[in-house]
N, C-alpha and C positions, 0 to 999 in steps of 0.2 A: 544107982550108977548112970548117968546120962552124959551123953559126947555129943558134939558138934563140929562140922567140917565143910567148909565152904570155898574153895581155893579161886573162885571167881573174884575179881574186884569189879567192883559194879559202880560206875559212874551215871547219874541220874540229875536231868534236869534239862530245861531249853538251853539249846546251842550248844549242849553236850560236845557235840564230836569238835566242833569249831573250839572248843575251849580246852580241850584233850586229846586231842587228833595226835599231837607229836608222840604219845605212847604207841602207835602204831609201828614205829620205827623200833622198838623194841622186838619185835616178832619175825623180822624177815625182811629179804630184798626185792620179794615179788607178791603180791597178793593174787589168789583166786577168789572172785565174788562168786556167791552162791546166792541167786535170787530164782523167785518165781515170774510169770510173765508180766505181771502189771504193779505189784502193791509197792515195791521197792522205789520205782520210779514217780507212780501218783504219790504217796506219801512226801517227796523229795530226800529221803533218805540216800537213795544212790547218788544224786548229785552232790549232795554235801560229804558223801564219802570219796567220791572221785576227785571233788576240787581237794580235799584234804589230801590226798594221795600223790595228785599233781604237785603239791606245795612242798611235800615232803622227798619229791622225784622218788615215788617208789611206782616201778611198774606193775601195771595192774592186767587179769584175764578175767571176762565176765563170763559165766554160766548162767543162763536165764530161763533156764527148762527143766525148774523143778516144778512140776503137778502137787494138785491136793491129794495128800495120802503119799507121798513120794514112793515109786516104785523101785526096786534090784536093780532094774536096767539101768532108771535114770542114774542113780547112785554110781553105777559100775562105770558107768559112760563119764560123769564128773569124776571120777579117780582118775580115768584113763586120763582125760584131759589136764588136769591138774600136774601130772607128771611130766608130759609131754610139753606143757608150758613152762617147765622146771619154775612152777610155783613153790612156796616153803611156808606159807600160810593162809587161812582161810578167812575172810569176812562172810558171813551170813547174814542176810540182810533179807526181812520179812517176819510172816506169821511163822507157825510151829512147824509147818511143811518145809519152807527152806532152812531153818533154822535145823530142824533133826536131818536134812539132808546134807547140808553142809557139815556137821558133826562126823556123819557118815563116811560123806566124800573123804573128808579129812584123814580119816583112817583108813579107807581103802587105797586112798593115793598114797600115803605113806608107806605102807606095805604091800601094795602091788597086789591085792588077795580079793578075792570075791565077798559079797553081803554074807554070804552062807560062814562064811569064816568069822563074821563078827560077834555070832551068836554060839560059838564052842567055847565061851567061858573063860575064854584068857584074855588076858590085860594088854591088848598091844597099843603100841604108840601111836600117836597123833599129830598132825603138824598143829601148831599154835591155832584155835580158833578166836575170834574175835563176833560176839553176836550183838545183833542191831533187831529189836523187835519192833515191828509196826503192827502188830495186834496186842491185845491184853488178854492172856488167857492160858498159854501151854507152861508158861513158866520156864521153856528150853533155853533161856539165856541163862539159868543160875543151877542147871542139874545136870547130869552125867547121863544121861539117857536120848535115846532115840528111837522111833518107830517109824517103821519102812513097812511097805507091802510086798509081799513076794510075788512069785509067777501062778500062784493060785489066787491072787486076790485078799489074801488072809493079812492082816495088820499082824506085825511083831516086833515086841520091844526088845531093846538090848541095853546095857550100861556098860560103861569103862570110865574109870578116873580120868583116862585120859583126853576123852572129848568132853569134860568140863569147860564152860568158854574160859580162857587167859582172862578177857574182859568183856562185860556187856556194858553197852551204850545204851542208855532208856531215855529217849527224848517223848515225851507225851505227844510234840507235834506231829510225830509221825503216825500216831493212830488216828487221828482227827476225820483221815480219809477212809477208813473202814466203812464198808456199806452196813446198814442198819443191820441184816440178820447176822454179818461177822462180831458185830458190837455184840449183841446178844450172845451168839453161841459160845465165843470164846470167854465172855464174862461167868457164863454156866460154867464151862471147863473150869476155869480159874474155882468157881465155888467149889463142884467136884472135887477139886484135888485137893482143897482145903480141908472140906469135911472128912472126904477120904485118909487123908493123911491122919488127923486126929483120931478117926476110929483106930486107924494101927497103931497110933501112939498111946493112946487110953492115958494122957497125962504124965506117961512116964519120964518125957524130956518136957521141963518146964518152960524152955525157951519155945520149942516149936508150939506148944499149948497156947503160949500168946501170940506167936505167929500167925496161927490158925483162927482163933478168936477176933483179931484186928483184921485178918481178910475177909473173913466173914463177914464182920459188922461194915465195914468199905465198901462191899459189894451190896450188901442190903439196904444200906443208906444210900447208896451212889447209882445204882443201875437206871431205875426208874428217872432219876434226875436227868441221866446222860440223854435219855431216850426224848426228853422235852425240847434238850440243847443239844445237840452234837457237837457243837464247833465249841462247847466250854471247855477251854483247856485245862483248869483246876479240876473238872471233875475227871478229866479223861487222865490227869497225872495221879488222882487217887486209884483207879482203877488200874493203872498199870503197875503200881504200888502193890495194890492187891493181888493182880496175878504174880508178882514176882514174891510175895510172901508167899503162897502158896505154892510157888515152884520152890522154895527153900525148903519148905517143910517135907512135899513127896521126894525130894533129893535124899532125905533122910529115914523115909519111912514106905517110900513105893505106893501104889494104889491096890485097891480091892476088887473086887467081884465086879464093882459096877462099870470098871474101864474093861474087864476082861467079857462082860456081856455088852458092852455097847459098840465093841469093836465092828462085828459084822452088819450093824446098819449103818456104819460108816462106809464100809469096803463094798458091800454088796447092794445098799438101797441109798446112795449119795446123800446120808442123813450128816449134816456137820457133826464133827465129834462132841462137841459141847452139849448140842442138843440132846445126842444119843445118849449119854450121860445124864441128863437132867430127867429124861423122858422115864430111865428105869430107878434112879437112884433112891427115891423115897420106898419103892418096894422093896427094893434088897438091904435097906435100912431098917424096914420093918422084920424082914427075918432076921437079922442081927441083934436086933432088940428082943428077940425072943430067947437067943442065948446071953444076951450081955443090956439088958435095959438102960442100964445106967450109962455104961460107953457111950449110946448113940445120943443119948440126953446130954452128955459134955460136951460130945463132939460138935454136935449143931448148935451150939450156943453159938450168937445171942438169940437165933431164934428159940422159942420156948416150946415149941413142940414140932412132931412130925408133920402134922396138920398145917401149922403156920408153914412151915417149910415147903411145903406141897403147895401149897395157895400163893405163894411166893414163885415157884417155878412155874406155876401152871401160866399165870399172867405173859410168862413171856413165851412159852412153845406152845400155847393154843392157839390153834388154827393154821401153824407154821410147820406141821409135820404131819405128811400123808403116806401112809404106809399099806402095803401089800404083801403079807408073807406067805410063802407055800406053806405047806404041811411040811413037804420036802426039805426048805429050808428050814424050819422050826427044828424037824430031828438032827438035820446036820448040824446047825449054830449049836443046840443044844448038848450034843455031844461032844463038840469041840470045847466051847465055854467050860463046860464042868470039867476039864482038866485042865485048865487055865493055869499057872505058877501063882497068879493073884489071889487064888483062893485058899493057898497056905497061910495069905494074911487076912483072910477074912472069917470073923467067927459066925459060927453056925455050920447047919448043915447044907451045904449047896452041892445037890446032884441033878443029875440029868433031869429028872421030872420036873422041879424047881424051874428050871429055865425054859422048859418045854413051857410050863403053865406061864411063865412071866411072857414069853414072847407072844404067846395067843392074847394075852389080857392086852398087850399094846397094839395088836395086830387090827387094822381095820378103825383106827381113831381118826 
């Protein structure tokens, strides 16, 4: 038996907001726009949204304080402002951080709760969410997940059905303004999602298998070419599609130990999330292969081997990551990672010693 569920309506294409913006009238009478400092403005997405809201006579309030790896503090502030401004739906514009923050702000604002309340396993209601990605990586536009950073600097993810975006508008024009390092990191994040999702799925859901394979293929065939012509809208559209496919996969499967082990690198060493995943993915997949070789060989299709996958990844991370991890950090991170919930979905024996060895191997690269 297999199942599929995606409550998000996806509209994709150039000028997609101007052609479908009237749908915003379905969600409320005042929009709370959640963005970061620059990407929503630089990409042109924010201006197009504001013009559409004005044409529809829908007032809005802008919250543009979302940082990379959004904090509990920022989300709780956003939730208070949403309520104080009497907004009744959220439009999140940007990369994974603004989209994840927008989801959490919607729930916090609706319930008047703290971020800690989002992690208690309850399905809290949320205001309707409209997602407009300006990067091609996280797949947050089609998932029920949000990853936030707590007061201790640790990244923590939660999921609730209510934070699935009601609608996602995907316009590849918005992704052209990504800096080169963000283009690479987000593409590798999407690849990680696609690969990890199929490791969990193991072909049991044939639709997810198909989506994962296609996402892998698109990224494998397109990433090199985008770096040669960053303004190519067709290539950007393919990468955006791949990221969304990979997002649909993990909406059904979740992720593996790769994400758990990568979080400390992002939280404490400022390594972009996709780069952190890419740095450790093959090593963790080798460990999984010891328990289930066929699972890995099927998941990495159309890559023929882990060696080929490693060569592909290495082309994009070589010379871009510089780490200095102390023995104390290695011990602390390994203890935390070895207890992560992601390990329940990861075949193989992943204990603290494995992660200590992993962090030592990537140190000082």
